[in-house]
C-alpha positions as a LaTeX table, in Angstrom:
\begin{tabular}{lrrr}
\hline
Residue & $x$ (\AA) & $y$ (\AA) & $z$ (\AA) \\
\hline
Unk1 & $-10.93$ & 17.23 & 5.98 \\
Unk2 & $-7.91$ & 19.15 & 5.92 \\
Unk3 & $-9.55$ & 22.36 & 4.31 \\
Unk4 & $-12.17$ & 22.15 & 7.05 \\
Unk5 & $-9.89$ & 22.04 & 9.78 \\
Unk6 & $-7.85$ & 24.93 & 8.37 \\
Unk7 & $-10.83$ & 27.04 & 8.01 \\
Unk8 & $-11.99$ & 26.45 & 11.80 \\
Unk9 & $-8.41$ & 27.21 & 12.87 \\
Unk10 & $-8.44$ & 30.58 & 10.79 \\
Unk11 & $-11.70$ & 31.39 & 12.28 \\
Unk12 & $-10.88$ & 30.68 & 16.08 \\
Unk13 & $-13.05$ & 27.60 & 16.24 \\
Unk14 & $-9.86$ & 25.27 & 16.61 \\
Unk15 & $-6.57$ & 26.08 & 18.72 \\
Unk16 & $-4.36$ & 23.52 & 16.89 \\
Unk17 & $-3.94$ & 21.29 & 13.64 \\
Unk18 & $-1.71$ & 18.78 & 13.77 \\
Unk19 & $-1.28$ & 18.43 & 9.96 \\
Unk20 & $-0.97$ & 21.64 & 7.89 \\
Unk21 & $-0.58$ & 21.12 & 4.21 \\
Unk22 & 2.49 & 22.75 & 2.80 \\
Unk23 & 0.21 & 24.98 & 0.26 \\
Unk24 & $-1.16$ & 26.48 & 3.42 \\
Unk25 & 1.77 & 27.52 & 5.26 \\
Unk26 & 1.81 & 31.30 & 4.00 \\
Unk27 & $-1.82$ & 31.75 & 5.28 \\
Unk28 & $-1.15$ & 30.29 & 8.96 \\
Unk29 & 2.45 & 32.48 & 8.93 \\
Unk30 & 0.44 & 35.45 & 7.92 \\
Unk31 & $-2.13$ & 35.17 & 10.97 \\
Unk32 & $-0.68$ & 36.93 & 14.08 \\
Unk33 & $-2.75$ & 34.91 & 16.54 \\
Unk34 & $-1.18$ & 31.64 & 14.97 \\
Unk35 & 2.09 & 29.94 & 15.25 \\
Unk36 & 3.39 & 27.51 & 12.54 \\
Unk37 & 6.01 & 25.01 & 13.60 \\
Unk38 & 8.17 & 23.07 & 11.23 \\
Unk39 & 9.40 & 19.71 & 12.78 \\
Unk40 & 11.54 & 16.87 & 11.52 \\
Unk41 & 8.87 & 14.63 & 10.25 \\
Unk42 & 8.75 & 10.88 & 10.60 \\
Unk43 & 6.38 & 10.50 & 7.82 \\
Unk44 & 7.20 & 8.64 & 4.69 \\
Unk45 & 5.05 & 7.94 & 1.84 \\
Unk46 & 4.86 & 5.31 & $-0.74$ \\
Unk47 & 2.70 & 3.49 & $-3.69$ \\
Unk48 & 1.72 & 0.23 & $-2.22$ \\
Unk49 & 1.59 & $-2.29$ & $-5.24$ \\
Unk50 & $-0.39$ & $-5.67$ & $-4.30$ \\
Unk51 & 2.29 & $-7.93$ & $-5.00$ \\
Unk52 & $-0.47$ & $-10.59$ & $-4.72$ \\
Unk53 & $-1.73$ & $-9.57$ & $-8.28$ \\
Unk54 & $-0.34$ & $-10.53$ & $-11.17$ \\
Unk55 & 0.28 & $-7.29$ & $-12.95$ \\
Unk56 & 2.76 & $-6.23$ & $-9.76$ \\
Unk57 & 3.99 & $-9.95$ & $-8.98$ \\
Unk58 & 7.31 & $-9.41$ & $-10.70$ \\
Unk59 & 10.02 & $-6.85$ & $-9.42$ \\
Unk60 & 10.97 & $-5.72$ & $-12.84$ \\
Unk61 & 7.64 & $-4.31$ & $-13.31$ \\
Unk62 & 7.46 & $-2.77$ & $-9.91$ \\
Unk63 & 10.99 & $-1.09$ & $-10.55$ \\
Unk64 & 9.64 & 0.24 & $-13.74$ \\
Unk65 & 6.62 & 1.86 & $-12.33$ \\
Unk66 & 8.94 & 3.53 & $-9.74$ \\
Unk67 & 11.48 & 4.86 & $-12.32$ \\
Unk68 & 8.49 & 6.23 & $-14.50$ \\
Unk69 & 7.35 & 8.31 & $-11.47$ \\
Unk70 & 8.76 & 11.61 & $-11.40$ \\
Unk71 & 9.15 & 11.66 & $-7.61$ \\
Unk72 & 11.33 & 14.82 & $-7.54$ \\
Unk73 & 8.66 & 16.76 & $-9.54$ \\
Unk74 & 6.00 & 15.21 & $-7.06$ \\
Unk75 & 7.95 & 16.50 & $-3.78$ \\
Unk76 & 8.44 & 19.93 & $-5.05$ \\
Unk77 & 4.68 & 20.55 & $-6.69$ \\
Unk78 & 2.99 & 18.98 & $-3.82$ \\
Unk79 & 5.16 & 19.45 & $-0.84$ \\
Unk80 & 6.54 & 22.74 & $-1.91$ \\
Unk81 & 10.08 & 21.91 & $-0.24$ \\
Unk82 & 8.79 & 20.79 & 3.13 \\
Unk83 & 9.84 & 17.12 & 2.10 \\
Unk84 & 12.45 & 14.99 & 0.58 \\
Unk85 & 12.42 & 12.18 & $-2.23$ \\
Unk86 & 12.12 & 8.84 & $-0.59$ \\
Unk87 & 14.80 & 6.19 & $-0.82$ \\
Unk88 & 13.83 & 3.00 & 1.18 \\
Unk89 & 12.33 & 1.41 & 4.19 \\
Unk90 & 14.20 & 3.47 & 6.85 \\
Unk91 & 13.94 & 7.37 & 7.50 \\
Unk92 & 17.03 & 8.94 & 6.32 \\
Unk93 & 17.14 & 10.69 & 9.47 \\
Unk94 & 17.56 & 7.39 & 11.57 \\
Unk95 & 20.48 & 5.87 & 12.57 \\
Unk96 & 19.75 & 2.58 & 10.95 \\
Unk97 & 19.42 & 4.41 & 7.25 \\
Unk98 & 21.80 & 2.78 & 4.87 \\
Unk99 & 23.64 & 5.90 & 3.64 \\
Unk100 & 24.85 & 3.91 & 0.53 \\
Unk101 & 21.42 & 3.80 & $-1.00$ \\
Unk102 & 20.18 & 6.74 & $-3.08$ \\
Unk103 & 16.58 & 7.59 & $-4.55$ \\
Unk104 & 15.83 & 5.74 & $-8.07$ \\
Unk105 & 16.22 & 8.13 & $-10.89$ \\
Unk106 & 13.40 & 9.39 & $-12.91$ \\
Unk107 & 14.12 & 7.29 & $-15.79$ \\
Unk108 & 11.20 & 6.63 & $-18.44$ \\
Unk109 & 13.63 & 4.87 & $-20.83$ \\
Unk110 & 14.73 & 2.58 & $-18.62$ \\
Unk111 & 11.35 & 1.57 & $-17.32$ \\
Unk112 & 10.22 & 1.11 & $-20.87$ \\
Unk113 & 13.02 & $-1.67$ & $-20.98$ \\
Unk114 & 12.30 & $-3.25$ & $-17.99$ \\
Unk115 & 8.59 & $-3.54$ & $-18.98$ \\
Unk116 & 9.44 & $-5.34$ & $-22.04$ \\
Unk117 & 11.93 & $-7.54$ & $-20.27$ \\
Unk118 & 8.92 & $-8.52$ & $-17.85$ \\
Unk119 & 6.72 & $-9.17$ & $-21.00$ \\
Unk120 & 4.63 & $-6.24$ & $-21.75$ \\
Unk121 & 3.73 & $-5.47$ & $-25.09$ \\
Unk122 & 2.11 & $-2.63$ & $-27.01$ \\
Unk123 & $-1.49$ & $-2.89$ & $-27.09$ \\
Unk124 & $-4.70$ & $-0.95$ & $-27.82$ \\
Unk125 & $-3.67$ & 2.37 & $-26.10$ \\
Unk126 & $-2.21$ & 0.31 & $-23.27$ \\
Unk127 & 0.61 & $-2.08$ & $-22.54$ \\
Unk128 & $-0.65$ & $-5.82$ & $-22.55$ \\
Unk129 & 0.84 & $-8.86$ & $-20.78$ \\
Unk130 & $-1.26$ & $-12.64$ & $-21.25$ \\
Unk131 & $-3.93$ & $-10.69$ & $-22.96$ \\
Unk132 & $-4.58$ & $-8.28$ & $-20.33$ \\
Unk133 & $-4.40$ & $-4.52$ & $-20.39$ \\
Unk134 & $-1.82$ & $-2.77$ & $-17.89$ \\
Unk135 & $-4.57$ & $-0.82$ & $-16.07$ \\
Unk136 & $-5.60$ & $-0.50$ & $-12.35$ \\
Unk137 & $-7.05$ & 1.85 & $-9.58$ \\
Unk138 & $-4.87$ & 3.98 & $-7.53$ \\
Unk139 & $-6.27$ & 4.25 & $-4.20$ \\
Unk140 & $-6.44$ & 7.52 & $-2.14$ \\
Unk141 & $-8.36$ & 8.78 & 1.27 \\
Unk142 & $-11.11$ & 10.78 & 0.55 \\
Unk143 & $-10.75$ & 14.33 & 1.92 \\
Unk144 & $-6.71$ & 13.85 & 1.42 \\
Unk145 & $-5.98$ & 16.84 & $-1.15$ \\
Unk146 & $-2.17$ & 15.91 & $-0.82$ \\
Unk147 & $-2.76$ & 12.33 & $-1.77$ \\
Unk148 & $-5.25$ & 13.06 & $-4.35$ \\
Unk149 & $-2.73$ & 15.55 & $-6.14$ \\
Unk150 & 0.02 & 12.92 & $-5.77$ \\
Unk151 & $-2.26$ & 10.46 & $-7.61$ \\
Unk152 & $-2.82$ & 12.65 & $-10.63$ \\
Unk153 & 0.69 & 13.25 & $-11.20$ \\
Unk154 & 1.52 & 9.51 & $-11.02$ \\
Unk155 & $-1.39$ & 9.21 & $-13.43$ \\
Unk156 & 0.07 & 11.22 & $-15.94$ \\
Unk157 & 3.60 & 9.90 & $-15.39$ \\
Unk158 & 2.40 & 6.24 & $-15.94$ \\
Unk159 & 0.24 & 7.11 & $-19.03$ \\
Unk160 & 3.45 & 8.03 & $-20.91$ \\
Unk161 & 4.77 & 4.79 & $-20.75$ \\
Unk162 & 1.58 & 3.18 & $-21.74$ \\
Unk163 & 0.16 & 2.18 & $-18.13$ \\
Unk164 & $-3.31$ & 3.31 & $-17.35$ \\
Unk165 & $-3.76$ & 4.36 & $-13.64$ \\
Unk166 & $-7.32$ & 5.40 & $-12.40$ \\
Unk167 & $-6.92$ & 7.55 & $-9.15$ \\
Unk168 & $-9.95$ & 6.50 & $-6.98$ \\
Unk169 & $-10.76$ & 8.33 & $-3.67$ \\
Unk170 & $-12.02$ & 6.20 & $-0.81$ \\
Unk171 & $-13.32$ & 6.92 & 2.47 \\
Unk172 & $-10.54$ & 6.24 & 4.87 \\
Unk173 & $-12.51$ & 3.51 & 6.77 \\
Unk174 & $-13.48$ & 1.62 & 3.78 \\
Unk175 & $-9.85$ & 1.89 & 2.39 \\
Unk176 & $-8.44$ & 0.59 & 5.39 \\
Unk177 & $-10.78$ & $-2.50$ & 5.28 \\
Unk178 & $-9.83$ & $-2.61$ & 1.40 \\
Unk179 & $-5.91$ & $-2.81$ & 2.40 \\
Unk180 & $-6.67$ & $-5.46$ & 5.36 \\
Unk181 & $-8.20$ & $-8.01$ & 3.01 \\
Unk182 & $-5.85$ & $-7.31$ & 0.20 \\
Unk183 & $-8.59$ & $-6.18$ & $-2.24$ \\
Unk184 & $-6.94$ & $-3.42$ & $-4.17$ \\
Unk185 & $-4.58$ & $-2.83$ & $-6.88$ \\
Unk186 & $-2.59$ & $-0.13$ & $-5.53$ \\
Unk187 & $-2.84$ & 2.44 & $-2.64$ \\
Unk188 & $-1.09$ & 5.63 & $-2.03$ \\
Unk189 & $-0.38$ & 5.34 & 1.73 \\
Unk190 & 1.63 & 6.69 & 4.47 \\
Unk191 & 3.32 & 5.68 & 7.82 \\
Unk192 & 4.44 & 7.55 & 10.75 \\
Unk193 & 7.69 & 5.76 & 11.88 \\
Unk194 & 8.32 & 5.12 & 15.54 \\
Unk195 & 11.95 & 5.82 & 17.08 \\
Unk196 & 12.67 & 2.42 & 17.28 \\
Unk197 & 13.53 & 0.61 & 13.94 \\
Unk198 & 10.99 & $-2.14$ & 13.68 \\
Unk199 & 10.87 & $-3.76$ & 10.35 \\
Unk200 & 9.05 & $-6.92$ & 10.89 \\
Unk201 & 5.46 & $-5.45$ & 10.96 \\
Unk202 & 5.66 & $-3.79$ & 7.37 \\
Unk203 & 8.54 & $-5.98$ & 5.66 \\
Unk204 & 8.06 & $-9.60$ & 7.21 \\
Unk205 & 6.00 & $-11.87$ & 5.20 \\
Unk206 & 2.29 & $-11.72$ & 6.44 \\
Unk207 & 1.35 & $-14.69$ & 8.63 \\
Unk208 & $-1.97$ & $-16.25$ & 8.29 \\
Unk209 & $-3.21$ & $-15.13$ & 11.42 \\
Unk210 & $-3.08$ & $-11.46$ & 10.36 \\
Unk211 & $-1.87$ & $-8.42$ & 12.42 \\
Unk212 & 0.70 & $-7.51$ & 9.56 \\
Unk213 & 0.67 & $-3.71$ & 8.09 \\
Unk214 & 2.14 & $-5.46$ & 5.18 \\
Unk215 & $-0.83$ & $-4.66$ & 3.21 \\
Unk216 & 1.30 & $-5.09$ & $-0.41$ \\
Unk217 & 1.86 & $-8.68$ & 0.51 \\
Unk218 & 5.72 & $-8.36$ & 0.15 \\
Unk219 & 7.61 & $-11.62$ & 0.78 \\
Unk220 & 11.25 & $-12.28$ & 0.37 \\
Unk221 & 12.66 & $-15.41$ & 2.50 \\
Unk222 & 16.00 & $-14.03$ & 2.75 \\
Unk223 & 14.36 & $-10.32$ & 4.31 \\
Unk224 & 12.65 & $-12.74$ & 7.04 \\
Unk225 & 15.51 & $-14.38$ & 8.02 \\
Unk226 & 17.48 & $-11.12$ & 8.23 \\
Unk227 & 14.82 & $-9.09$ & 10.09 \\
Unk228 & 14.90 & $-12.13$ & 12.80 \\
Unk229 & 18.59 & $-12.03$ & 12.66 \\
Unk230 & 18.76 & $-8.15$ & 13.50 \\
Unk231 & 15.88 & $-8.14$ & 16.27 \\
Unk232 & 18.32 & $-10.91$ & 17.84 \\
Unk233 & 21.55 & $-8.97$ & 17.47 \\
Unk234 & 23.30 & $-8.02$ & 20.96 \\
Unk235 & 23.15 & $-4.14$ & 20.22 \\
Unk236 & 22.89 & $-1.73$ & 17.70 \\
Unk237 & 26.46 & $-2.28$ & 16.31 \\
Unk238 & 25.90 & $-5.93$ & 15.43 \\
Unk239 & 22.34 & $-4.77$ & 14.08 \\
Unk240 & 23.58 & $-2.13$ & 11.66 \\
Unk241 & 25.13 & $-4.30$ & 8.83 \\
Unk242 & 22.03 & $-6.66$ & 8.82 \\
Unk243 & 19.50 & $-3.72$ & 8.72 \\
Unk244 & 21.70 & $-2.42$ & 5.67 \\
Unk245 & 21.58 & $-5.44$ & 3.71 \\
Unk246 & 17.70 & $-5.80$ & 4.59 \\
Unk247 & 17.32 & $-2.24$ & 3.02 \\
Unk248 & 19.52 & $-3.16$ & 0.09 \\
Unk249 & 17.26 & $-6.30$ & $-0.58$ \\
Unk250 & 13.74 & $-4.33$ & $-0.03$ \\
Unk251 & 14.99 & $-1.38$ & $-2.69$ \\
Unk252 & 16.11 & $-4.07$ & $-5.27$ \\
Unk253 & 12.54 & $-5.62$ & $-4.83$ \\
Unk254 & 10.78 & $-2.64$ & $-4.98$ \\
Unk255 & 7.54 & $-3.80$ & $-3.21$ \\
Unk256 & 6.28 & $-0.02$ & $-3.14$ \\
Unk257 & 7.53 & 2.82 & $-4.69$ \\
Unk258 & 9.13 & 5.15 & $-1.98$ \\
Unk259 & 7.84 & 8.81 & $-2.77$ \\
Unk260 & 8.81 & 10.90 & $-0.05$ \\
Unk261 & 9.53 & 11.87 & 3.49 \\
Unk262 & 7.99 & 14.72 & 4.92 \\
Unk263 & 8.51 & 17.74 & 7.48 \\
Unk264 & 5.86 & 18.09 & 10.11 \\
Unk265 & 3.92 & 21.39 & 9.81 \\
Unk266 & 1.80 & 22.11 & 13.00 \\
Unk267 & $-0.35$ & 25.18 & 13.78 \\
Unk268 & $-1.05$ & 26.38 & 17.13 \\
Unk269 & $-3.23$ & 29.25 & 18.45 \\
Unk270 & $-0.76$ & 31.48 & 20.74 \\
Unk271 & $-3.13$ & 31.49 & 23.42 \\
Unk272 & $-2.02$ & 27.67 & 24.10 \\
Unk273 & 1.04 & 28.24 & 26.64 \\
Unk274 & 3.48 & 25.63 & 27.75 \\
Unk275 & 3.15 & 23.35 & 24.64 \\
Unk276 & 6.44 & 21.67 & 23.98 \\
Unk277 & 5.51 & 20.26 & 20.59 \\
Unk278 & 7.98 & 17.94 & 19.25 \\
Unk279 & 8.62 & 15.63 & 16.21 \\
Unk280 & 7.65 & 12.66 & 18.56 \\
Unk281 & 4.48 & 13.97 & 19.76 \\
Unk282 & 2.39 & 16.93 & 19.20 \\
Unk283 & 0.85 & 16.14 & 22.70 \\
Unk284 & 4.19 & 15.25 & 24.16 \\
Unk285 & 3.06 & 17.41 & 27.44 \\
Unk286 & $-0.45$ & 18.21 & 27.11 \\
Unk287 & $-1.11$ & 17.67 & 30.50 \\
Unk288 & 1.07 & 20.63 & 31.10 \\
Unk289 & $-0.64$ & 23.24 & 28.80 \\
Unk290 & $-2.71$ & 26.13 & 29.59 \\
Unk291 & $-5.08$ & 28.46 & 27.76 \\
Unk292 & $-5.15$ & 32.10 & 27.94 \\
Unk293 & $-8.81$ & 33.46 & 28.20 \\
\hline
\end{tabular}
């Protein structure tokens, strides 16, 4: 629980908190015993739409949900300037990022038009298609206040276009089990990107043998083919145009709504000496740390 961690840090019972919520930045900075580090982040957050469910099976609907979500307002109100609106499946700070891509705009009118094209019609307080109301649960991990706040903002945005989104907090272990089995509608999720571009684990069609992080169940044969081609490329120069095309296809399909790319805020007690904390690892040289008594 992030609130409990911060309380223990400020009371002197913890020496390091790896993830400081942006709203706590001022409290940490004001404590002379603590140092707050702002590092280039490798986290990106998104709403995973379960592409296997009929409501989210077509890309017009998924794109509409992205267009109806005010991601700029979400980043500003939740991350307080310590994040940027996400654009696609590769971090904007990485060499492989396709810099021709831009975040989708906030455009509720276009969202409504796409939903109508996808067959959604006005119903009893919510849109309907094939006799079913457009309503779903949006899962978030219990105790994660940032994602709880995001879910409430998304709920309000989608209500304005006739979509009923119900935020639902689930214990982290139970949430992972639901994602693994595909037993969910939508989930607010985040990944920490590695330093190597690895798209297969998240974006290639999941195999029947398991082991995939593609919880959304996204499948595009052309993306699968291009990922294999990029992995077989002789070097990064040969891979770059292939990776650019993969990003374009995934953004066009919108299997998830790309929300944000966040900075990393780490709080450490000044009695910890020799810590060379960086964006790759908080515990980069932990064997060299010393503690002043």
